[in-house]
N, C-alpha and C positions, 0 to 999 in steps of 0.2 A: 520401561525396564529399569530396575534399580538393583544395586548390590545388596545382598542380605547376609553375607558372610563368606566363609571359606570351608573347604573340606579339612576337617581335623584328622580323620582317619578313615580307612577303607578296609572292608572285611569280605572275604569270600569263603564259602563253605562247599568244597567239592563233593563231599558225601553228606547227603541229607541227614540232619540231626546229630552229626558228629561235630566236634570242635573244628573250626576252620583255621584260616591263616590271615594275618594282617598283611596287607600289601600296600605298596606305594603308588601303583598305577595299574590300570586294567583297560582292556578294550571292552566297550559296552556294545552288546549285540542285541538283536530284536527281542531276545528272551531275557536279557539282563547281563550281569557281569559274565565275561567269558569263563566257562567252566563252573559257574556257580550251580550247586545242586545237580551236577551232571551225572552223579552216581547215587544209587539208593539201594537199600535192601527192601525186598518185597515179600508180602504174604500172598502166595499164589492162590489161596482159597478165597481171597477177597477182590473186589473191584473198586474202581474210582480211587478217591484219595485215601480211603480206609485201608488200601493195600500196602501203604508205606509203613515200614517199621520205623518208629520214631522214639525219641527220648521221653515223650510223654508217658509211655508205658515202660520203656527200657532206659532209665537214666544212665546206665552204664555205658551207653553209646557216647556220652560226653567225655569218657576217659580216653577216647581215641582222637588224635589230631590228624586231619587230612590236609595235604598240600599238593598243588600241582608242581611237578619238577621243572617244567620250563613253559614257554608260551604256547607250544603246540601249533596246530595249523587250522585251516578252514575245514578240513575233512576229518580230523581226528584229534581228540583231546590228548594231552600228554599223559605220561604215566603218573600214578599217584604215589606219594610217600605217606604212609599211615603209621603213626607212632602212638603206642600205648603209654599211659603215664608211668608204668613200671619199666619202660625202656624197650620193650619188644617192638620190632619194626616189621611192617608188612607192605604189600602192594595189593592192587585190586586183582586178585586171582583166586583160583580154587582153594588154595591153602587158607587164605583169609576167610573165604566163605565157610569152610569147615570150622575154622576157629570161632566165627561168630555164631554158627549154629550151636556150638557147644556152650557159648556164653549165655545166649538168651533162650536156649532149649526150645527152639522153633525150627521147623523145616522151611527156612527162608530161601529165597533166590536173589540173584543180583540183577540190577537194571542199570544199563549204561546208555546215555544219550549221545547223540552226534552233534557237533557244532553246526551242522546244516539244518538242525531242527528249526522250523518256523513257529513253533509254539513254546510255551513255557516248559521248562524241564521239570524237575521234581520240586516245584515251588507251590506254596499254598495259595497265594493270591496274585497280586501284580508282581512285576519283574524285580523291583528294587525296594528295599525297606530303608527308610530314612528316619533317623532320630537326631535330636540336637543335644549338645553337651549341657545346655542350660536346663533342659527338661530332665535329664538324668540327675543332675545335681539337686533339682527341686524335689524329685521323687525320693532322693536320698534323705533330704531333710524331712519330708513328710513321713517316710517310713521309720526314720530314726536309727538307721543302721548303715554301715558302708555298703555301697551298691556297685557291683561290677556291671558295666555296660553290656558285657557279653551275655548276661541273662536275657537280653532283648534281641540278640542275634541280628544286629543291624548290618546293612551293607555300607551305608554312608553315615558317618557322624559329622554333623555340621557345627562349626563354631560360629554362632550368629553374631552379628555386629553389636546388637544391643543387649544380648544375654537375657532376653525375655523368655521365661519358660513356656512351653506348649504353643509357641508361636507357629509351629509347623502346621497346626490345624487350620490356620488362616490361609495357607497356601493351597488348600484343596480346591480343585477346579481351575488352577492356574498352571502355567508352564515354567519350568526351572531350567535355565541354561547353565551348564557347567563348562568352564574353560573358554577359550577364545579361538577365533578363526575357523578354518575348515574342519578341524578336529573336535570342535565344541559339541557337546552332547546336549540334547534337549529332552527333558522328561515331562510327562503329564502327571501332576499330583492328583491321584484318583480318590483316595479315601483314607480314613483313620484305620489303624490296625487294632483290632480287638484281641486282647491277650488271653492266653489260656494258662493251664497249670505249668507249662514249661518254664515260665519265669520264676516259679517257686523253687526250682532246682539250682543250688549253688554250683556254678561251673567248675569250681575247684574241688569241693568236697562231695558233691552229688547228693547232699542232704536236702530234704524238702523243708521249706518254711512257708506255709500257706498265708502268713500274715502279709507278705508283699502283695499278693493278688487281692487280698481283702482290702488293703489300703488303696490299691489302684481302683478297685470297684467303688470305694467310698469317694475318692477324690476325682476320678476321671471316667467313671462308668466302665472301667476296664480297658479303656482305649489309651494307647501309647505309641507314638510314632505314626508315620504315614507311608502308604504304599504308592509307588510311582510306576508308570509304564513308559515304554520307550517311544519317543516321537522321532528322534534322529540319533543314529548311532555315531560313535566316535571313540575317543580315548579320554579318560579322566585321570587326574593325578592328585595326590595329597597336596594341599595348599591351593588348589584351584579355586578361583572366585566363582561364587554362585550368584546368578542374577534372576530375578523374578519377572516374568512377563505377565502382566494383567490381561486376562482374556474374558470372553463372554460366557465361558463355561460355568455352569452351576455346580456346586459341590456334589459329589456322588455320595449317596447315603448307603 
């Protein structure tokens, strides 16, 4: 086991495909960060993952910022604060549902999960998405334009000790310890994250620029960051030390 760096920043997205919140600490549950993707809009005519309303089709979702108002409990997530870029404020209720139906012109419904869920909430793959600051800066150089890390919607941004870009792919098949003592979290690094058109949307202007995804295809076969699942729950904090456990697991493809 050896140290590989520290947590630079943490992000949680209480409503799937909306902007989330930067946080300084969080409880890690079997499904991921407490409250992460705990709420979502649904197309009731569809099933499976296709039922989720996302910014891939409706980039205007990114103009709303969602945050949990407090820590909540083991039985119920706390209330949401949802703020539009133009200043309007909402919470997760019928008024907001009607507003969103008008915005995207679809007969959508709401889905809200419980903290007691033993499965992933409205998450696409594994529980937690990890990127490194070094990889973000390298992609910025390769793309040739300023790059906002929020395009990649990470949960954990790692400041690695040696600043080697894309080193996170070497962690696949191994376990990552975050923090110390009884509260320490243990993650299994499962696989690389294959990126889609969502990263082409500027999180501030909502304009699309397909050249970023093209560059990522050329340089990294469209993979950026890694997915991790939960081995041991606990609490993580900004600036926590990360330690890598070498295991016998083979990387998952």
